C-alpha positions as CSV (number, residue, x, y, z in Angstrom):
1,M,0.2,0.3,0.0
2,A,1.3,3.3,-0.8
3,T,2.0,5.6,2.2
4,H,2.9,9.4,2.4
5,R,4.1,11.8,5.2
6,A,2.4,13.8,7.5
7,V,3.1,15.7,10.1
8,A,1.4,15.2,13.4
9,I,0.7,15.3,17.0
10,T,1.6,11.9,18.4
11,T,1.4,13.2,22.4
12,V,0.8,16.6,23.6
13,G,3.8,18.6,23.2
14,T,5.2,16.4,20.4
15,L,4.8,17.1,16.8
16,E,6.8,14.3,14.8
17,I,6.9,13.3,10.6
18,I,4.9,10.1,10.5
19,Y,3.8,7.8,7.7
20,L,0.1,7.2,6.3
21,P,-1.5,5.3,4.0
22,T,-2.7,7.0,1.4
23,P,-6.2,6.7,1.1
24,S,-8.2,6.9,-2.2
25,P,-11.3,8.9,-2.4
26,G,-14.4,7.5,-1.3
27,P,-18.5,8.5,-3.6
28,D,-17.6,12.0,-2.9
29,E,-14.6,13.1,-1.8
30,V,-11.3,14.1,-3.8
31,L,-7.9,13.2,-3.1
32,V,-5.3,16.4,-3.3
33,H,-1.7,15.9,-3.7
34,V,-1.2,19.2,-1.6
35,H,1.8,21.9,-2.5
36,Y,0.7,24.3,0.3
37,A,-0.4,24.2,4.3
38,V,-1.8,26.5,6.7
39,V,-0.6,26.6,9.9
40,K,-2.2,28.5,12.6
41,S,-2.8,29.3,16.1
42,T,-5.2,26.4,16.7
43,D,-2.3,24.2,15.5
44,G,-0.8,25.4,18.6
45,Y,-3.2,25.2,21.3
46,Q,-3.9,21.5,19.9
47,L,0.1,20.6,20.2
48,D,0.8,22.4,23.5
49,K,-2.5,21.8,25.4
50,G,-4.6,19.6,23.6
51,Y,-7.5,21.7,22.9
52,A,-10.3,19.6,21.9
53,L,-8.4,16.2,21.3
54,S,-9.1,13.3,23.2
55,A,-6.8,10.2,23.9
56,H,-8.1,8.2,20.8
57,D,-7.5,11.4,18.5
58,F,-3.4,10.3,18.6
59,P,-1.4,10.7,16.5
60,R,-3.4,13.8,14.9
61,V,-2.2,15.4,11.4
62,I,-2.3,18.9,11.9
63,G,-3.7,22.3,9.3
64,F,-6.9,23.5,8.5
65,A,-6.4,24.9,5.3
66,S,-4.4,23.5,2.0
67,A,-3.9,23.9,-1.7
68,G,-2.5,21.6,-4.2
69,F,-3.5,19.4,-7.5
70,V,-6.6,16.9,-7.7
71,K,-4.7,13.8,-7.6
72,A,-8.2,11.5,-7.7
73,V,-11.8,12.0,-7.7
74,G,-14.8,10.0,-6.2
75,A,-17.4,8.8,-8.4
76,N,-20.1,11.0,-7.7
77,V,-17.8,14.1,-8.1
78,K,-18.5,15.4,-11.6
79,D,-17.4,18.6,-11.9
80,L,-13.2,18.3,-10.8
81,K,-10.5,16.4,-12.3
82,E,-7.2,15.0,-12.4
83,G,-5.1,18.5,-12.7
84,D,-7.2,20.8,-11.4
85,R,-5.9,23.6,-9.1
86,V,-7.8,23.9,-5.9
87,A,-8.2,25.2,-2.1
88,T,-9.3,22.6,0.8
89,Y,-10.9,23.4,4.2
90,N,-9.5,20.1,6.4
91,I,-11.4,18.9,8.9
92,P,-12.2,16.8,11.2
93,E,-9.8,13.5,10.8
94,S,-6.7,12.9,10.5
95,K,-7.0,11.5,6.8
96,N,-8.8,15.3,5.9
97,K,-6.1,17.4,7.4
98,A,-3.4,19.7,5.5
99,A,0.0,18.9,6.4
100,Q,0.3,15.7,4.5
101,E,1.2,15.2,1.2
102,Y,-2.2,13.9,0.2
103,T,-5.3,14.7,1.7
104,V,-8.9,13.2,1.1
105,V,-11.4,15.7,1.8
106,P,-15.1,16.0,1.1
107,R,-16.1,17.2,-2.1
108,F,-18.2,20.6,-0.7
109,F,-14.9,21.4,1.4
110,V,-12.9,22.2,-2.2
111,A,-12.6,24.9,-3.9
112,K,-11.3,25.8,-7.8
113,V,-8.8,27.8,-8.2
114,P,-8.4,30.2,-11.2
115,E,-4.9,30.4,-12.6
116,S,-4.5,34.0,-11.7
117,V,-4.4,33.5,-7.9
118,P,-1.0,31.7,-6.5
119,L,-1.3,28.7,-4.7
120,H,0.0,29.7,-1.8
121,E,-2.0,32.2,-1.4
122,A,-5.2,30.4,-2.4
123,A,-4.0,28.3,0.5
124,S,-4.2,30.9,3.4
125,I,-7.9,31.6,2.2
126,P,-10.6,28.3,3.4
127,D,-10.3,28.3,6.6
128,N,-10.5,32.0,7.9
129,Y,-13.1,32.6,4.6
130,I,-15.1,30.0,5.7
131,T,-15.4,31.1,9.2
132,A,-16.3,34.4,8.5
133,M,-19.2,33.3,5.4
134,Y,-20.4,30.9,8.3
135,A,-20.9,33.5,11.1
136,V,-22.1,35.9,8.5
137,F,-24.7,33.6,6.6
138,G,-24.8,30.2,8.2
139,G,-27.8,29.5,9.9
140,P,-26.2,28.9,13.4
141,G,-24.4,32.1,12.8
142,L,-25.9,35.4,12.2
143,A,-28.1,34.0,9.3
144,L,-27.9,37.3,7.3
145,P,-29.8,37.3,3.9
146,V,-27.5,36.3,1.5
147,P,-27.3,38.1,-1.5
148,S,-28.7,35.8,-4.5
149,F,-25.7,36.3,-6.9
150,L,-23.9,34.6,-5.0
151,V,-25.8,30.9,-5.3
152,S,-28.5,29.8,-7.4
153,P,-32.2,31.6,-6.4
154,S,-33.2,28.0,-5.1
155,A,-30.5,27.8,-2.5
156,V,-30.6,31.0,-1.2
157,P,-32.2,30.9,2.7
158,N,-35.2,32.7,3.2
159,R,-34.3,35.5,5.5
160,P,-35.5,38.3,7.0
161,A,-34.4,41.6,5.9
162,I,-32.2,43.6,7.7
163,D,-31.3,47.7,7.3
164,L,-27.7,47.3,5.2
165,S,-27.2,51.2,6.1
166,A,-26.6,50.3,9.5
167,P,-22.9,50.6,11.1
168,V,-21.6,46.7,11.8
169,L,-18.4,46.1,13.7
170,V,-15.5,43.7,13.3
171,Y,-13.2,43.6,16.4
172,G,-9.9,42.3,15.6
173,A,-10.4,43.2,11.9
174,G,-6.4,43.5,11.2
175,S,-6.3,39.4,12.0
176,S,-6.2,36.8,9.5
177,S,-9.7,35.9,10.5
178,G,-11.0,39.8,10.9
179,Q,-10.0,40.3,7.3
180,F,-12.6,37.8,6.1
181,F,-15.3,39.0,8.1
182,V,-14.8,42.5,7.1
183,Q,-15.0,41.0,3.7
184,A,-18.0,39.5,4.4
185,L,-19.8,41.9,5.5
186,R,-19.1,43.9,2.8
187,I,-20.3,40.8,0.4
188,A,-23.5,40.8,2.8
189,G,-24.0,44.2,1.5
190,F,-23.5,46.6,4.7
191,T,-22.0,50.2,3.5
192,D,-21.0,51.1,7.5
193,I,-18.3,48.6,8.4
194,F,-16.4,49.4,11.4
195,A,-13.1,48.0,12.1
196,V,-11.0,47.7,14.9
197,A,-7.8,46.7,14.9
198,S,-3.9,48.2,15.0
199,G,-2.8,51.3,13.4
200,H,-0.5,49.8,10.7
201,H,-3.6,47.7,9.4
202,H,-6.2,50.6,9.1
203,E,-5.3,51.3,5.2
204,F,-5.8,47.4,4.2
205,L,-8.7,46.9,5.8
206,R,-10.4,50.0,3.8
207,S,-9.2,48.7,1.4
208,L,-11.4,45.5,2.2
209,G,-14.2,47.4,2.4
210,A,-13.6,48.9,6.2
211,T,-15.5,52.4,6.5
212,Q,-14.0,53.8,10.0
213,C,-11.3,52.0,11.5
214,F,-10.1,52.4,15.3
215,D,-7.1,51.6,17.4
216,Y,-7.7,49.0,20.2
217,R,-4.4,50.3,22.0
218,S,-5.9,53.8,22.3
219,P,-6.7,54.3,25.6
220,D,-9.9,56.2,24.7
221,V,-11.2,53.6,21.8
222,E,-14.3,52.5,23.8
223,S,-15.7,56.2,23.3
224,Q,-14.2,56.8,19.9
225,I,-16.2,53.8,18.9
226,R,-19.5,55.4,21.2
227,S,-18.8,58.8,19.4
228,A,-18.9,57.1,15.6
229,V,-21.8,54.9,16.2
230,A,-23.9,57.9,17.7
231,S,-23.5,60.1,15.0
232,T,-25.0,57.6,12.5
233,T,-28.4,58.2,11.5
234,H,-28.9,54.9,13.1
235,G,-27.4,55.7,16.7
236,R,-26.9,52.3,18.0
237,L,-24.8,48.9,16.7
238,S,-26.9,45.9,16.4
239,V,-24.6,43.6,14.4
240,A,-20.7,42.7,15.7
241,L,-18.2,40.3,15.0
242,D,-15.5,39.5,17.5
243,P,-12.8,36.6,15.8
244,I,-10.5,37.5,19.0
245,A,-12.8,36.6,21.6
246,T,-10.6,37.2,24.7
247,R,-12.0,38.7,28.2
248,R,-10.8,42.4,27.4
249,S,-12.0,42.1,23.6
250,L,-15.5,41.0,24.8
251,S,-15.9,43.4,27.6
252,L,-15.2,46.2,25.3
253,L,-17.8,44.8,23.2
254,S,-20.6,44.4,25.5
255,E,-20.3,48.3,26.5
256,V,-20.2,49.6,23.2
257,L,-23.1,47.3,22.1
258,A,-24.9,48.0,25.3
259,S,-28.3,49.1,24.8
260,P,-31.5,49.5,26.9
261,A,-33.9,46.4,27.2
262,T,-37.0,48.1,25.5
263,L,-34.5,47.9,21.7
264,P,-33.7,44.7,19.9
265,R,-30.8,42.6,21.3
266,A,-27.8,43.4,19.6
267,R,-25.8,40.2,18.4
268,L,-22.0,39.5,18.5
269,A,-21.2,36.4,16.6
270,V,-17.6,35.8,18.7
271,L,-15.3,32.8,17.3
272,L,-14.3,30.2,19.2
273,P,-12.7,29.7,21.6
274,F,-13.1,31.9,24.2
275,K,-9.8,33.0,26.0
276,D,-9.6,34.3,29.8
277,G,-5.9,36.3,28.6
278,D,-5.9,39.7,26.5
279,A,-3.5,37.8,23.9
280,V,-5.3,36.4,20.8
281,T,-2.4,33.3,21.1
282,N,-3.3,33.9,25.5
283,E,-1.2,33.5,27.9
284,P,0.7,30.5,28.9
285,D,-1.2,29.8,32.5
286,S,-4.4,31.1,30.7
287,A,-7.4,28.6,30.1
288,I,-9.5,28.7,26.7
289,H,-12.6,27.6,26.1
290,L,-14.8,25.7,23.9
291,T,-17.8,26.7,25.7
292,A,-18.7,29.8,27.5
293,P,-16.1,30.6,30.6
294,P,-17.5,31.3,34.0
295,W,-16.5,35.0,33.5
296,L,-18.9,35.7,30.0
297,E,-22.5,36.2,32.0
298,E,-21.1,38.9,34.6
299,V,-19.6,41.3,31.1
300,F,-22.7,40.5,29.5
301,S,-25.0,41.3,32.1
302,G,-27.7,43.7,31.7
303,K,-26.0,44.8,28.0
304,N,-28.7,43.4,26.1
305,V,-26.7,41.4,23.9
306,E,-27.2,38.2,22.3
307,V,-23.6,36.5,22.7
308,I,-23.5,34.1,19.2
309,P,-20.3,31.6,19.5
310,I,-18.9,30.5,16.1
311,A,-17.6,26.7,16.0
312,T,-16.1,26.5,12.2
313,F,-15.5,22.5,12.9
314,R,-19.6,22.4,13.0
315,V,-19.9,24.2,9.6
316,G,-20.9,20.7,8.0
317,E,-24.1,20.8,10.2
318,D,-25.3,23.8,8.0
319,A,-27.1,22.5,4.5
320,F,-26.5,25.8,3.0
321,S,-23.0,26.3,4.8
322,R,-21.8,23.1,3.7
323,E,-23.4,22.9,0.0
324,N,-22.4,26.5,-0.9
325,I,-19.9,28.5,1.0
326,L,-16.8,26.9,-0.5
327,S,-17.4,24.8,-3.3
328,V,-19.4,27.2,-5.2
329,I,-19.1,30.6,-4.0
330,L,-15.4,31.1,-3.3
331,P,-14.6,30.4,-6.8
332,R,-17.2,32.5,-8.3
333,L,-15.7,35.3,-5.9
334,L,-12.1,34.5,-6.8
335,E,-13.1,34.8,-10.3
336,R,-15.1,38.2,-9.7
337,G,-11.7,39.7,-7.6
338,M,-14.3,39.6,-4.9
339,I,-12.7,38.3,-2.4
340,R,-8.7,38.9,-1.1
341,A,-6.4,36.3,0.4
342,N,-4.1,37.8,3.8
343,P,-1.1,38.4,3.3
344,V,1.2,35.3,3.4
345,R,4.3,34.6,5.0
346,L,5.7,31.7,3.5
347,I,8.0,29.1,5.2
348,R,10.4,27.3,2.5
349,E,13.7,27.2,4.9
350,G,14.8,24.0,6.7
351,S,13.2,20.4,7.1
352,L,9.4,20.0,6.7
353,L,8.9,19.1,10.4
354,E,11.3,22.5,11.1
355,R,9.1,24.7,8.6
356,V,6.0,24.0,10.7
357,N,7.9,23.9,14.3
358,A,9.1,27.3,12.9
359,G,5.4,28.5,12.2
360,L,3.9,27.4,15.3
361,D,6.8,29.2,17.3
362,L,5.4,32.6,15.6
363,F,2.0,32.3,17.0
364,R,3.7,31.0,20.6
365,N,5.8,34.3,20.6
366,N,3.3,36.7,19.2
367,K,4.9,37.1,15.8
368,V,1.6,37.2,13.1
369,S,-0.4,40.4,12.7
370,G,-2.5,40.1,10.3
371,E,-0.7,37.0,7.8
372,K,-1.3,33.5,7.3
373,V,1.3,31.1,7.9
374,V,2.0,29.2,5.0
375,V,4.4,25.9,5.1
376,D,5.7,24.8,1.8
377,M,5.2,21.3,1.6
378,H,7.9,20.3,-1.2
379,V,11.3,19.3,1.0
């Protein structure tokens, strides 16, 4: 039986190169020869803390997104063929993960990539893109109306209309996921998008669709946001998204979203996991939470805010998201130039294991800001 190399967590704290049987795709699957794989903070959480893993999950191949070429397709896959350039979202099992020479992926987690998009950039798109689109359009998320140009009219869920001129806000908009949250809101049709991010991201965020930007480091950032919201004709925020999900970010959002109980509740989509600390990669001695932490109720008590946790690994459970976001909508957006990849930090030096460890160290040391860490799988 043919085998291939994979980068896997063999025990908590140990990352190794292992060899796995190369699978044949099932009827609705695609076998992809991986050329580029993304590593992210969640991979570090799983390696260092065993986040969302149990004893039977080891060895666990890492990587949540990849790009490469179709090697083989299952019997029911009629719209892809060997040699097609593709980007993939890589969950839930080790056979589906990104940091290996060959990965087998459900067809609905594969997007065809036009020649105009370099593959290392394409690899940076799927996981944050699908998270943002799932948060904005998915049923378990904000469930906003879906523009009919994205999919065929029969596939568009019937959703209540929303005032797209009302201001919306993304905290952590400069992060790799936050950049796609801004783009997803623009695609939804919002015309007044507030972005909270470090100042050096502001120009880029405006190019993605942000209309007003705020530096989270400013001591009076809360009052700046309040003033900007008050100056709009709506006078309040009713929708916000937080891909950072630290106690600090959520405390600020609870204040700027707060409204009297006589008004409809503001809705806040929060990307899991929740973090006790103040940094996106979290302090080593601080906990991360897949469910609501003990302090969350206190932070939002009396604020009239609905907190909506976004668990991207559950995207396959939502029919619209599963069937459309990656396989149908992303190729259309790429062809039209309506979605932009994150800036990429491409790692090519050293052995494959050294490359992956170098990428994970960037997150451990808070050395990643608004970039996607992509590992060249060719060694």
